[in-house]
C-alpha positions, 0 to 999 in steps of 0.5 A, a space after each residue: 087807926 094808927 095800926 091800920 095806916 101803918 099796915 097799909 103804908 107798909 103794904 103799898 110802900 106809901 110814905 104818906 100813910 106812914 107819916 099820918 101813922 107817925 103823927 098819931 103815934 106822937 099823939 098829935 092833936 086831931 086837928 093837926 092830923 086832919 089838916 095833914 090828911 087834907 093836905 095829903 089828899 090835895 097833894 095826891 090829886 095834884 100828883 094824879 093830875 100831873 101824871 095824867 098831863 105827863 102821860 097825855 103829853 108823852 102820847 101827843 109828843 110821840 105821836 106827833 114825832 112819829 108823824 113828823 119822821 114819816 113826813 121827813 122820810 117821804 120828803 127825803 125820798 122825794 128830794 132824793 128822786 128829784 136829785 137823781 133826776 137832776 143829776 141825770 138831766 145834767 150828767 147823762 152820758 148820752 142825753 145830759 145837758 153837759 153832753 148836749 152842750 158839747 155836741 152843740 159846741 163841736 157842731 159850731 166848730 165844724 160849721 165854722 170850719 165848713 164856712 171858712 173852707 167853702 169861702 176859701 174854695 169860692 175865693 180860689 175858684 173866683 180867682 181862677 175864673 177871673 184869670 180864665 176870663 182875662 185870658 179869654 178876653 186877651 186871646 179874643 183881642 189877639 185873635 181878632 187883631 190877627 184875623 183883621 191883619 190877615 184879612 187886610 193882607 190877603 185883601 191887598 194881595 188880591 187887589 194887587 193880583 187883580 191889578 196886575 192881571 189888567 196889564 196882561 194881554 188876554 191872548 197869551 195864557 199865564 204860565 201854569 206855575 205862576 197861576 198855581 202859586 198864586 192860587 195856593 197862597 190865596 186858599 192857604 190864607 183863607 184856611 189860616 183865617 178860618 182856623 183863627 176864627 174857629 179858635 176865636 169862636 172856641 175862646 168865646 164859648 170857653 168864656 161863656 162857659 166860664 161865666 156860666 160856671 162862675 154863676 152856678 158856683 156862686 149860687 151854690 156857694 150862697 145857698 150852702 152859706 145860707 144853710 150853714 148860717 141858719 144851722 149856726 143860728 139854730 145851734 147857737 139859739 139851742 146852745 144858749 137855751 141849754 146853757 140856761 137850763 144847765 145853770 138852772 138845773 145846777 142851782 136847783 140841784 144845789 138847793 135840793 141837796 141843801 133841803 135834803 141835808 136840812 131834812 135829814 138833820 131835822 129827822 135826826 133831831 126828832 129821833 134825839 128828842 124821842 130818845 131824850 123823853 124816852 126814860 120819863 115817858 116809858 116810866 109814866 107809861 109803864 107805871 101810870 095805872 099802878 100809880 093811879 091805883 095806889 093813889 086811890 088806895 091811899 085816899 081811901 085809907 086816909 078817908 077811913 082813918 078819918 072815919 075811924 078817928 072820928 069814931 073814937 072816944 078821944 076824938 069825941 072828947 077833944 071835939 067837945 073841948 074844942 066846942 067848949 073853947 069856941 063857946 067861951 063865956 057861953 059854955 055854961 049856957 050852951 052846955 045844956 042845949 047848944 041848939 037852944 036860943 039862949 046858947 045861940 043868942 049868947 054866941 051871937 052876942 045879942 038878946 034872946 028877943 033880938 035873935 028870935 026876931 031874926 030866927 023865929 024857928 030856933 028852939 025856945 023862941 
């Protein structure tokens, strides 16, 4: 048995088999050798269980880590796409929120200037209108006074002429020169009054035209201002929405970037974990079957060693001595037949009839 264990120990590089061979070489009692073999078999079973647990753990951890890496890669890709979309939403040179806000702010500046310019122009037009109307009113007043004065003058002249004619005899005709002078003066007066009345009428038409023009200009101004005010209100409302969208987009962009950094850090952590367990897991993966086979070989060798030892005369003698020691004072009684009631009763420290009462099937009862 010792040579058998030594040979297997060298062949499989088994320290345990070599230890048992050493115990046999030292001539240790069989009981100690068998106890050592039993302990070694328990250790072998525990190591096999640990190896299986280690292998299962490695497989589970690696599988979970690979799935985790795949999930992190997918999450990173999704985050990068979202970040790119947000950056375009914010910074696109044509349609980005920053650009659109700039357009709205410029539009408000242009709108404000248009309102200011149109108001200034309307104010100047209204001032001109007021001055023009005042001039027309003043001219109307002057013309009416002039016409009235002339009419009064020519009426007095006509009355004086008619009165003068009343004292003149009808027979002699008035001098031609006198009659001609008076007629020319009378017709000339009517012409002057007519010209003034024509000018008065023109002045009235000019004033009416000024009123009409002022009314049309005011209506056009109010319509334009209403349009500009509506455009301003719409632009301000749109600008407020865009600024809110920009603030929300910037906040979301910051959060997405933080999530991406965290995801990439978690991915790196998984890779580092895999690298940390790689030596042990690679070892158990590469050597698991060999270690299991070696343990089976060791267990079979130990079992065979026990069988071989139990088959030796020395073991039989040692076993007999052990039994004799266990029997103590009953050794002589049991020497003839250990299965006889005399031996059994002695070992049980009871009388033969008492033992037979409880064990009637025993030989000798």
